[in-house]
N, C-alpha and C positions, 0 to 999 in steps of 0.2 A: 549457549546451548550447542556445543559442537556436534553431539550425536544427532541432534534434530536435523542437521543438514543432510542426513541420509536420504531425504526426498529429492535432493538435487538431481536433475536430469530425468525425473520420473513424471509421468503424465497421470493426473488424477481427475476422475469424473465425480462430481457431487450432484446428485439429483435433489430437487427441492432446495437448490443452492442459492436461490435469490433472496431468501429471508430466513429468519428464525435460526434453528439449529443448523440448518444447511449452510446459511451464510457464515455463521461462526466457524464451521468446519472447513469451508472453502478458504476462509481467511487464514486459519491455522496452517493448512497445507501450503498455502502460498508463502507464508512467513518462513516455513521450514524448507523452502527451496523447490517445491513442486510447481510444474506447469499445471494450472487448474482449469478444467472445463466446468463452467457453471451451467446447470441444466434445470429448467422448470418450464411450466406452461407459458409463462410470460417472457417471451423472447426479448422484448425491450428491457425489461427489468434485469434479465440475465446479462445483457450487454452492459448495462449500467454498473452492475456489481463487478463484472469482470474489469471494467475500467477502473473502478475503485481499488480492486486488488492490485492491478498493475501499478497504480500510483503509490500505494502504500508499501508494497513489497519489492517492487522492481522486477518481479517475476512475470513471465508471460501468462496471460489468462484470457479466456474467450468464453462468451455466452452463447448457448445454443438452445433454442426453444424445443421442448420435448414434453409431450403428455405421456407420462410413463404408463398410464392405464391403457395405452394403445400399442399393440404389438408392433405395428409398422413404425411408429415413432421411435420405439426402442431400437429397432434395427437401423433406422436412419441416424440416430445419435451415435451408435457404435461405428457405423460406416463413416460418418463425418470425422470422428476422432481418428480412425485408421487412415483415412485419406490425408488428414492434416498432419498427423504426427507419426504414423506408422507403428504406433504402440499404444498400449493402455496398461498401466502398471497398478493403479489403485482405483477401485470402484467403491463409492460410498452410496448405498441405496438408502437415502434419507427421506425421499418424498413420501408424504402420507396425508391422509385426510380422515376426519371423523365428524361427519355432518350431524347436526341435531335432528331428532325426529320425535314425533308426538306418540310415545308408546310403541310397543312392538308391532301393533297393528298398523302403525304409520310407516313401517319400513317397507317401502315399495321394492319391487324387483329391480327397478332402475337404480335406486339408492344402494341396495345390497350389492349389485354387480359393480357399481362404480367404486365402492369402498374396497372390495376385494381386488378389483383391477389395479387401482393405484397402490395399495399397500402390499399386494402379494403377487399378482400376475406380472406386473412390471418388473419388480425385483428379480423374479424368476427368469424372465426373458433377457433382461440386461446382464444378469450373471452368466447365463449360458453363452451369450454373444461375447461378453468380456473374457470369459474363460477360454474361448477359442484363440483370442489374441495372446492372452497370457501364456497359454500352453505352448504356442509357437516360440515365445520368448523364453520359456523355461522357468518363469517366475511371475508371481502376481499376488495381489491381496484384495479380498472383497470384504467390506464391512457393512453389515446391515444395521439399520437403526430400528429396533423394535421397541416395545413399550411394556411397562409394568402391567398394562391392561391384559397382556397375554397370559399372566398368571393370577392377576387380581382384577377381573373384569367388573365394571360397574354397570348398573342397569341401563344407563343411557348410552352405552357404547358397545352393544352386542356385536354388530357386524365388524366394527373396528377391532374388538378383542379377538374375534375369530381369525381375522386376517393377520393380526400381529402374532398370534399363537402359531399360525401357519408359517410366518416369516422366521420365527425361532426354529421351527422344525426344518424349514428350508436351509437354514444356516448349517445345521448338523449334517443334513443329507448332502448338501453341496460340498461340504468339507470332505466327505468320503468320496464323492463322485469326482472331485477335481484334484485331489491330492495325487502325488506329493508336491507337484510344482506350485500349486495354488493353495493359499490359506484362506479359509472363509470363517469369519467370526461375526459376532453381533454385540452391539451395545443396547442394553435394555434400559430405556430412559424412563425416569419418573416424571413428576410434574416440573415443567420448566416455564419460565416467564418469556413467552413469545407473543406474537400477535394473537394467537388463539386464546391465550390466558386472559385477554381483556374481557371475555364473555363469562368468566368464572363468577360464581357466587362467592365473593371474597370472604364473607363471614363463615360460610360453610367450609371453604378451603382452609381458613385459619384454624378451625376446630379440627379438621382432618389432620393438618400438619402437627398440631399439638398432640393429637392422640397417636398417630401412626408413623410420623417421620422423625427419627432421632435428631436431625438437624433443624427441625421445626420451621422449615421454609421451603419454597420452591427453588429450583436451580436457576442460574443465569446461563444463557446460551454458551458463553465461553467455558463453562464448567464441564461441558461434554467433550471439548476438543481434545484434551489430554488423553482420554480413553481411546478415542478414535485414532489419534496419531500413534499411540502405542500399538494397537492391534494392527494397524496398517503398515507399520514400520518393522525394521529388522530386529528391534528389541524383542519382538514377539515371534521370533523365527520358529519356535517350537510350540506355538499356540494355534490350534485350528479346531473349529467346531465349538468354540467357547461362546457363552452368552454372559457378558459382563454387566452387572447391574450398576447403573449410575443414577441413583434415585434418592439420595440423602439417607439411605438405610431403611426405606419404607418397609413396614411389616408385610409379610405375605399372607397373613391370615385374612379370611373374608368376614370376620366378625365385625 
């Protein structure tokens, strides 16, 4: 895959990069030549994943602890990348959370604020700070990982759906605000088999997949990597403000 080496010499930050979709995305970027910064709340796990990436790809990788729901942590992450590498070429805002709650009355202010902080406030702040470095370099790419919940929200994920809808809007707004040097796009993820999927009602999901998903299954983490690499790389040089569905073809109706 010669073209894929277009990430050679580039520094990429992946939030939520220590597991699930983020881990797969970080691995894909490392395989394609990028220096990868793995960021998540679990600094020890980030360091372990970075070591795995170095061993598997031969590329430089580092783990940095960062709670993206905290503005100061976002600033520290970008500052650390700038101090270490002097550049930031690709930012993947992947970190997210959708905690369970017992009915809408069970949604506390703390839960609501936490969900919006991790899924929306953090990506905003990181994108703003990353864009500062990218603008100095004259080039950069931001990829947000949003969710099908943004357009097809379920009853059990109201705060999450609001946040992800906001992230889709942020993608388009930042594309206008940061162009022409910086491209900002998003991948709208459907259901994927990650740690979070272990808590699914498997029978209910199987019925949903049969009814609503043409591919009749959930995705595997590696199946989102190609879309992220495409949007982050030079092959998508005339693509900005796009939201690309990667969801097995899931229907958008709410019936």
